[in-house]
C-alpha positions in Angstrom: 0.0 0.0 0.0 1.3 3.4 -1.0 1.7 5.8 1.9 0.4 9.3 1.1 3.0 12.1 1.5 0.4 14.5 2.8 0.1 12.4 6.0 3.5 13.7 7.2 2.0 17.2 7.3 -1.5 16.2 8.4 -0.4 14.4 11.7 1.3 17.4 13.4 -1.3 19.8 11.9 -4.1 17.6 13.4 -2.2 17.6 16.8 -2.0 21.4 16.8 -5.6 21.7 15.9 -6.9 19.4 18.6 -4.7 21.0 21.3 -5.6 24.6 20.3 -9.4 24.0 19.9 -9.6 21.5 22.8 -8.4 24.1 25.2 -7.8 23.3 28.8 -9.6 20.0 28.5 -6.5 18.6 26.9 -4.0 19.9 29.5 -3.5 16.5 31.1 -2.5 14.7 28.0 -1.7 17.4 25.5 2.0 17.0 25.6 1.7 13.3 24.9 -0.6 13.9 21.9 1.8 16.5 20.5 4.8 14.2 20.9 2.8 11.3 19.4 1.8 13.4 16.4 5.5 14.3 15.8 6.6 10.7 16.2 3.9 9.6 13.9 5.0 12.0 11.2 8.6 10.7 11.6 7.4 7.1 11.2 5.5 8.0 8.0 8.7 9.8 6.7 10.8 6.8 7.5 8.4 4.5 5.6 8.4 6.9 2.6 12.2 6.8 2.8 12.3 3.0 2.8 9.9 2.9 -0.1 12.1 5.5 -2.0 15.2 3.3 -1.4 13.5 0.4 -3.1 13.2 2.3 -6.4 15.8 3.3 -9.0 17.3 6.8 -8.7 15.3 8.0 -11.8 12.0 6.9 -10.3 12.2 8.0 -6.7 10.3 11.3 -7.1 6.7 11.2 -5.8 4.2 13.8 -6.8 0.7 14.3 -5.3 -1.7 16.8 -6.7 -4.3 17.1 -3.9 -6.8 19.7 -5.4 -7.1 22.6 -7.7 -6.0 25.6 -5.7 -5.9 28.7 -7.9 -8.0 28.0 -11.1 -8.0 31.4 -12.8 -7.6 32.1 -16.5 -4.0 33.2 -16.5 -2.8 31.2 -13.5 -3.5 27.6 -12.8 -2.0 26.3 -9.5 -2.7 23.0 -7.9 -2.1 22.3 -4.3 0.5 19.6 -4.8 3.3 17.9 -2.9 6.7 16.9 -4.3 8.9 14.4 -2.5 12.3 13.8 -3.9 15.8 13.1 -2.6 16.3 16.7 -1.4 12.9 17.1 0.4 13.3 13.6 1.9 16.5 14.8 3.7 14.5 17.6 5.3 11.5 15.5 6.1 13.7 13.1 8.1 15.6 15.9 9.8 12.5 17.9 10.7 10.5 15.0 12.1 13.4 13.1 13.6 15.1 15.9 15.4 11.8 17.6 16.0 10.5 14.5 17.8 13.5 14.3 20.0 12.9 18.0 20.9 9.2 17.2 21.7 10.3 14.4 24.0 12.9 16.6 25.7 10.2 19.3 26.2 8.0 16.9 28.2 10.6 17.2 31.0 11.7 20.8 30.3 8.2 22.2 30.3 6.8 19.9 33.0 6.1 22.7 35.5 4.7 25.2 32.9 0.9 25.7 33.2 0.6 26.3 29.5 2.5 23.2 28.4 -0.3 22.0 26.2 -0.3 25.3 24.2 3.5 25.0 23.9 3.2 21.5 22.3 0.4 22.8 20.0 2.8 25.5 18.7 5.6 22.9 18.3 3.3 20.8 16.2 2.2 23.8 14.1 5.9 24.6 13.5 6.6 21.1 12.2 3.6 21.0 9.9 4.4 24.5 8.4 8.1 23.5 7.8 7.0 20.2 6.2 4.7 22.0 3.9 7.5 24.4 3.0 9.9 21.6 1.9 7.2 19.4 0.3 5.3 21.9 -1.8 5.7 21.5 -5.5 5.4 25.2 -6.3 6.6 28.5 -4.9 3.1 29.5 -3.8 2.7 26.4 -1.6 6.3 27.0 -0.3 5.2 30.6 0.5 2.3 29.3 2.6 4.7 27.1 4.6 7.1 30.0 4.8 4.6 32.2 6.4 3.4 29.4 8.7 6.9 29.0 10.0 7.1 32.7 10.6 3.8 32.6 12.6 4.9 29.6 14.6 8.2 31.2 15.5 6.4 34.4 16.6 4.2 32.4 18.9 7.0 30.3 20.3 9.6 33.1 20.8 7.0 35.1 22.6 5.5 32.1 24.5 6.3 33.6 27.8 4.6 36.9 26.8 4.4 38.1 30.4 8.1 38.9 30.0 8.4 42.2 28.0 11.7 41.0 26.6 10.1 37.9 25.1 7.2 39.9 23.6 9.6 42.4 22.1 11.8 39.6 20.7 8.8 37.9 19.1 7.8 41.2 17.4 11.3 41.8 16.2 11.6 38.4 14.7 8.2 38.8 13.0 9.0 42.2 11.6 12.5 41.4 10.3 11.2 38.2 8.6 8.5 40.2 6.9 11.2 42.2 5.1 12.5 38.9 3.7 9.0 37.7 2.9 8.4 40.7 0.7 11.4 39.5 -1.4 9.8 36.1 -1.8 6.4 37.6 -2.7 7.8 39.9 -5.3 9.9 37.0 -6.7 6.6 35.1 -7.3 5.1 38.1 -9.1 8.2 38.3 -11.4 8.0 34.6 -12.1 4.3 34.9 -13.1 4.9 38.1 -15.2 7.9 36.8 -17.2 7.4 33.0 -17.1 3.7 32.5 -16.6 4.2 29.8 -14.0 5.2 29.5 -10.3 5.6 25.8 -10.2 9.1 24.4 -9.7 8.8 22.4 -12.9 7.5 25.3 -15.0 10.0 27.9 -13.7 13.0 25.6 -14.1 12.0 24.4 -17.5 11.6 28.0 -18.8 14.7 29.4 -17.0 17.1 28.8 -20.0 14.9 30.9 -22.2 14.5 33.8 -19.8 16.8 36.7 -19.9 19.7 36.8 -17.4 18.5 40.1 -16.0 15.1 38.6 -15.0 16.8 35.5 -13.5 19.2 37.7 -11.6 16.3 39.7 -10.2 14.5 36.5 -9.1 17.7 35.2 -7.6 18.4 38.3 -5.6 14.8 38.4 -4.3 15.0 34.8 -3.3 18.3 35.6 -1.5 16.6 38.5 0.4 13.9 36.0 1.5 16.6 33.5 2.6 18.5 36.2 4.5 15.4 36.9 6.6 14.5 33.3 7.4 18.0 32.1 7.9 19.3 35.2 9.8 21.9 36.2 7.3 23.4 39.6 7.0 21.8 42.1 6.7 18.6 40.6 8.3 20.4 38.7 11.1 19.4 41.0 14.0 16.4 38.9 15.2 18.2 35.7 15.9 20.0 36.6 19.2 16.8 38.1 20.7 14.9 34.9 19.8 16.6 33.2 22.7 13.9 34.7 24.9 11.8 31.7 24.1 12.0 28.4 25.9 15.2 26.5 25.1 13.5 23.7 23.1 12.2 26.4 20.8 15.8 27.6 20.3 16.8 24.0 19.4 13.9 23.6 17.0 14.5 27.0 15.2 18.3 26.6 15.0 18.6 22.9 14.1 15.5 21.4 12.4 13.3 24.2 11.1 13.2 27.9 10.2 16.9 28.9 9.8 17.4 26.0 7.4 14.5 27.2 5.2 16.7 29.8 3.4 19.3 27.2 2.5 16.5 24.9 1.2 15.1 27.8 -0.9 18.5 28.5 -2.5 19.3 24.8 -3.2 15.8 24.1 -4.5 16.1 27.1 -6.8 19.5 25.9 -8.1 18.4 25.9 -11.8 17.7 29.7 -11.4 20.9 30.6 -9.7 23.0 28.5 -12.0 21.9 30.7 -14.9 22.3 34.0 -12.9 26.0 34.3 -11.9 25.5 37.7 -10.4 22.9 36.3 -8.1 25.2 33.4 -7.2 27.9 35.9 -6.4 25.5 37.7 -4.0 24.8 34.4 -2.3 28.5 33.6 -1.7 29.2 37.1 -0.4 26.3 36.9 2.0 27.4 33.5 3.2 31.1 34.5 3.6 30.3 37.8 5.5 27.8 36.1 7.8 30.0 33.1 8.8 32.6 35.6 10.0 30.0 38.0 11.4 28.3 35.3 13.6 31.7 33.8 14.7 33.0 37.2 15.9 29.8 37.9 17.8 29.9 34.5 19.4 33.4 35.3 20.9 32.0 37.9 23.3 28.7 36.5 24.4 28.4 35.4 28.1 24.8 34.2 27.6 25.2 30.5 26.7 22.2 30.5 24.4 23.2 33.7 22.6 26.7 32.3 22.1 25.1 29.3 20.4 22.7 31.5 18.5 25.7 33.5 17.0 27.2 30.1 16.2 24.1 29.1 14.3 24.3 32.4 12.3 27.9 31.5 11.4 27.2 27.8 10.5 24.2 28.8 8.3 26.6 31.2 6.6 28.8 28.2 5.7 25.7 26.5 4.2 24.7 29.6 2.2 28.3 30.0 1.0 28.3 26.4 -0.2 24.9 26.8 -1.9 26.2 29.8 -3.8 28.9 27.7 -5.3 26.4 25.9 -7.5 26.6 22.1 -8.1 30.1 22.0 -6.5 28.6 23.1 -3.2 24.9 22.0 -3.1 25.6 18.6 -1.6 28.0 20.0 1.0 25.5 22.7 1.9 22.9 20.0 2.6 25.4 17.7 4.4 26.4 20.5 6.7 22.7 21.3 7.3 22.0 17.7 8.3 25.1 17.3 10.6 24.4 20.7 12.1 20.9 19.6 12.8 22.4 16.9 15.2 25.1 18.8 16.9 23.4 22.1 17.2 20.2 20.6 18.6 22.3 18.6 21.1 24.2 21.8 22.1 21.0 23.8 22.7 19.3 20.9 24.6 22.6 20.6 26.6 22.4 24.4 27.4 18.8 23.8 28.5 20.0 21.0 30.7 22.6 23.3 32.3 19.9 25.9 32.9 17.6 23.3 34.3 20.2 22.5 37.0 21.3 26.2 37.5 18.0 27.9 38.3 17.5 29.0 34.7 20.7 31.1 34.8 22.2 31.7 31.3 25.3 33.7 32.3 28.3 31.5 31.8 30.4 33.7 34.1 28.3 32.3 36.9 28.9 28.6 35.9 32.2 26.8 36.2 33.1 23.2 37.3 29.8 21.7 36.2 31.3 18.6 34.5 31.1 16.6 37.7 27.6 17.7 38.7 26.1 17.1 35.2 28.1 14.2 33.7 25.7 13.2 30.9 25.1 16.8 29.9 28.9 17.3 29.9 29.5 14.3 27.7 26.8 15.0 25.2 27.6 18.7 25.0 31.3 17.9 24.7 30.6 15.6 21.7 28.6 18.4 20.0 31.4 20.8 20.7 34.0 18.5 19.0 31.6 18.0 16.1 31.0 21.7 15.5 34.7 22.7 15.5 35.4 19.9 13.0 37.5 17.4 15.0 37.8 14.2 13.0 36.1 11.8 12.7 33.0 13.7 14.1 30.2 15.0 11.9 31.3 18.6 11.4 34.8 17.5 10.1 33.4 16.0 7.0 30.8 18.6 6.1 32.7 21.8 7.0 35.9 20.6 5.4 33.9 19.8 2.2 32.6 23.3 2.1 36.1 24.8 2.6 37.5 22.6 -0.2 34.6 23.6 -2.5 35.2 27.3 -1.7 38.9 27.1 -2.5 38.0 25.3 -5.7 36.0 28.3 -6.9 39.1 29.4 -8.7 41.4 32.4 -8.8 41.2 35.2 -6.3 37.6 34.5 -5.5 38.4 31.0 -4.4 41.2 32.1 -2.1 39.1 34.8 -0.6 36.1 32.5 0.1 38.3 29.6 1.2 40.3 31.9 3.4 37.2 33.3 5.0 35.9 29.8 5.6 39.2 28.6 7.2 39.3 31.8 9.4 35.8 31.1 10.5 36.8 27.6 11.5 39.5 28.9 13.7 37.2 31.5 15.4 34.5 28.8 15.8 37.1 26.7 17.7 37.9 29.7 19.9 34.3 30.6 21.0 33.1 27.1 21.4 36.2 26.2 23.5 35.4 29.3 25.5 31.8 28.1 26.1 33.1 24.7 27.2 35.7 26.1 29.6 33.4 28.7 31.1 30.6 26.2 31.7 32.2 22.9 32.6 35.8 23.5 33.7 37.7 25.7 36.2 36.6 26.7 39.6 32.9 26.9 40.3 31.6 30.4 40.4 28.4 29.5 42.3 27.7 28.4 45.8 25.2 26.0 47.4 24.3 28.1 50.4 23.1 31.7 50.3 25.2 32.5 53.4 28.3 31.8 51.4 27.4 33.9 48.4 29.5 37.0 47.5 28.6 39.7 45.1 27.5 38.3 41.8 27.6 34.7 42.8 24.7 32.3 42.0 23.1 30.2 44.6 22.3 26.9 43.0 22.2 23.1 43.4 23.2 21.7 40.0 21.9 18.3 39.2 21.5 16.1 36.1 18.3 16.4 34.1 15.7 13.6 34.1 15.9 10.8 31.6 13.2 12.2 29.4 15.6 15.0 28.8 19.0 13.2 28.7 18.0 10.4 26.3 17.2 12.8 23.4 20.6 14.5 24.2 22.3 11.1 24.0 20.7 10.2 20.6 21.7 13.6 19.2 25.2 13.1 20.4 25.3 9.8 18.5 24.3 11.7 15.4 27.0 14.3 16.1 29.6 11.6 16.1 28.5 9.4 13.2 26.3 11.3 10.7 29.2 13.0 8.9 31.0 9.7 8.1 27.7 8.1 7.1 27.0 10.9 4.6 30.5 11.5 3.3 32.3 8.1 3.1 31.8 6.7 -0.4 30.0 9.9 -1.4 26.7 8.6 -0.1 24.8 11.9 0.2 26.4 13.3 -3.0 25.1 10.3 -5.0 21.7 10.5 -3.3 21.2 14.2 -4.2 22.7 14.0 -7.7 19.4 13.5 -9.5 18.1 16.8 -7.9 21.1 19.1 -7.6 23.3 17.8 -10.4 26.7 16.3 -10.7 29.1 17.2 -7.9 32.6 18.3 -9.0 35.3 20.1 -7.1 38.5 21.6 -8.5 41.2 20.8 -5.9 43.8 23.5 -5.5 45.9 21.3 -3.3 45.9 17.7 -2.1 43.1 17.0 0.3 45.4 16.1 3.1 47.2 19.5 2.8 43.9 21.4 3.1 42.8 19.3 6.0 46.1 19.8 7.8 45.8 23.6 7.4 42.2 23.6 8.7 43.1 21.5 11.7 46.1 23.7 12.5 43.9 26.8 12.4 41.3 25.0 14.6 44.1 24.0 17.1 45.3 27.6 17.2 41.7 28.7 18.1 41.6 26.1 20.9 45.0 27.1 22.3 44.1 30.8 22.4 40.8 30.1 24.2 42.5 27.8 26.7 45.2 30.4 27.5 42.5 33.1 28.0 39.8 31.0 29.9 41.5 27.8 31.0 44.6 29.2 32.8 43.1 32.3 34.3 40.4 33.1 36.8 37.2 34.1 35.1 35.6 37.2 36.8 31.9 37.0 37.5 31.5 40.6 36.4 32.2 41.5 32.7 35.6 43.1 32.5 36.3 46.1 30.3 37.5 44.9 26.9 38.8 46.2 23.6 36.7 48.2 21.1 36.3 45.0 19.1 35.0 43.1 22.1 32.6 45.9 22.9 31.3 45.8 19.3 30.9 42.0 19.4 28.9 42.2 22.6 26.6 44.6 20.8 26.3 42.3 17.9 28.7 44.4 15.8 26.2 47.3 16.1 23.7 45.5 13.9 20.7 47.0 15.7 22.3 50.5 15.7 23.0 50.3 12.0 19.4 49.2 11.3 18.2 52.2 13.4 20.3 54.7 11.5 19.7 53.3 8.0 16.1 52.2 8.3 14.3 53.1 11.5 15.1 56.8 11.8 14.7 57.5 8.0 11.5 55.6 8.2 10.3 57.6 11.1 11.1 60.8 9.2 9.2 59.6 6.2 6.3 58.6 8.4 6.4 62.0 10.1 6.4 63.7 6.7 3.5 61.7 5.5 1.5 62.5 8.7 2.2 66.2 8.1 1.1 66.0 4.5 -2.0 64.2 5.6 -2.7 66.9 8.3 -1.8 69.9 6.2 -2.8 68.9 2.7 -5.3 66.1 2.8 -7.1 67.1 6.0 -6.3 70.8 5.2 -8.2 70.6 1.9 -11.2 69.1 3.6 -11.3 71.5 6.5 -10.6 74.5 4.2 -13.5 73.6 2.0 -15.7 73.2 5.0 -14.6 76.6 6.3 -15.3 78.3 3.0 -18.8 76.9 2.9 -19.3 78.0 6.5 -18.2 81.5 5.8 -20.1 81.8 2.5 -23.3 80.5 4.2 -22.7 83.1 7.0 -22.6 85.9 4.4 -25.7 84.7 2.6 -27.5 84.3 5.9 -27.1 88.1 6.5 -29.4 88.7 3.5 -32.3 86.8 5.1 -33.7 89.7 7.2 -37.4 88.6 7.4 -38.7 92.0 6.2 -41.1 92.0 3.2 -40.0 95.5 2.1 -36.4 94.3 1.8 -37.4 91.3 -0.3 -39.6 93.6 -2.5 -36.7 96.0 -3.0 -34.4 93.1 -3.9 -36.9 91.8 -6.5 -37.3 95.3 -8.0 -33.5 95.7 -8.3 -33.2 92.3 -9.9 -36.0 93.1 -12.4 -34.3 96.3 -13.4 -31.0 94.5 -13.9 -32.6 91.8 -16.0 -34.5 94.4 -18.2 -31.3 96.4 -18.5 -29.3 93.4 -19.6 -31.9 92.5 -22.2 -32.0 96.1 -23.6 -28.2 96.2 -23.7 -28.0 93.0 -25.7 -30.6 94.2 -28.2 -28.9 97.6 -28.6 -25.6 95.8 -29.1 
């Protein structure tokens, strides 16, 4: 029996519907239903994957046209789903990692009175992301795109009683709307110049469309990707999004949302391959963002914000690879998948640390936690080794592949992109080692008794998280260790994706072992510098005065200030000017006309005296004027 693809979306969507409409009557078992819906979607995805493996590579694509959606004369759009090798990678990542986050959330949100609503939003998030990656046209993708934006707004602001959470949710929503405008206009351009918004129709017509149109489409899609994947210049929302519960951070950063932009670029490969200027824009954004996020991560004391900056940087690697065309598509997806394991594990590990430390996020108040939280330490440590690219863990295979592809871009461009990627690897090693040392090593900067506390010290009783939280962390740690080798050895993932993204070829500027040695040497330098700064010195509880660069990194390299100066303040001036125009011109014209009528009527009202002799005199004068006018005309 053939399993319908739509079932993967329907199960979490049904879970969200039941939990939201059922209200408080579902409080007792809502978290179990939400988790079951996610697990059910993963089982369906696994069965579809098994069925796909049983067919030849040329016949693995499944297409389902569910109903006629937009049946108008000039635009015929069916609501259809398209499952191929690329979307299958995302289905398994979204439902697999998403289900582990659901299970973890059972323990993490156990004391929250609104836990049922939280699981409803998680289910909504999964169903929207699944629609995004399974739609067979850009309009269906856009619906999932907006659904992800809505779900992220609801989850980031879940604790809306906190002003910071409400503000962060609005910020994420507004910044993402800027990117969404790019996607909406891209759809309009496709319809205007191609007459279709389906993937099949757009890609088939792309070779016959002018390069200028394809470049415009590509840049608009890049703008959309920048918003959803927190790439420069639309990156400012990501750090503030940490105001949501930690499982939300794991879901946004590992399995959903920020990966959507990478999917959009890779899925639109036939457009970008024919628009080199748009491709150049993609690699520039990726290279700038991977360094931007890495530098910001070096100065963050909030453990979640340090990991958020890391996500920004790692997504930058993926965007850079996607901008390299067929040479980088497979590595972009490989790093996306491996990142899904180790970044989810790192965020859940951070949540476990917070769980044992009274929800404290400041790493300057941690220290020496490896003995108190042994499972968290081990799983977080494996995620750390994976993200910095220590062989043979997952990040080593995917990140090194991106760096080799960047170097292979050729000429000065290749050396610039490859150099940026290698430098980013070194900075990643520095800030992640800093996180490990400040959290798990050194002297403890907390006390168990309030009477022993000094200024700035935290009073806590750190303890390991319950099994419902640690088992998902363990499984993600296993993925952090082995997924890279499973994808890379023998070119497994490259061959799997080849029917969708094309033949994978890299121009090697040097033997692979030479590039690998250089990368590992740079990573080692980053580790050593971090150890000398944070492993051999006492870490002050209060933030010390730093250099200008440190201060800039703590302020996210002034991203918010730049947005205020370039967009917010000019926008306020424009809005103020429009208000003045409305008050003085639009309203002024209306009020002026009303005043004129009022004054005129006042003047005319003076003629209404009520005396018969006045009216008779007026009639007599009028009659003389009329007779005089008639005589004048005749004489003339």
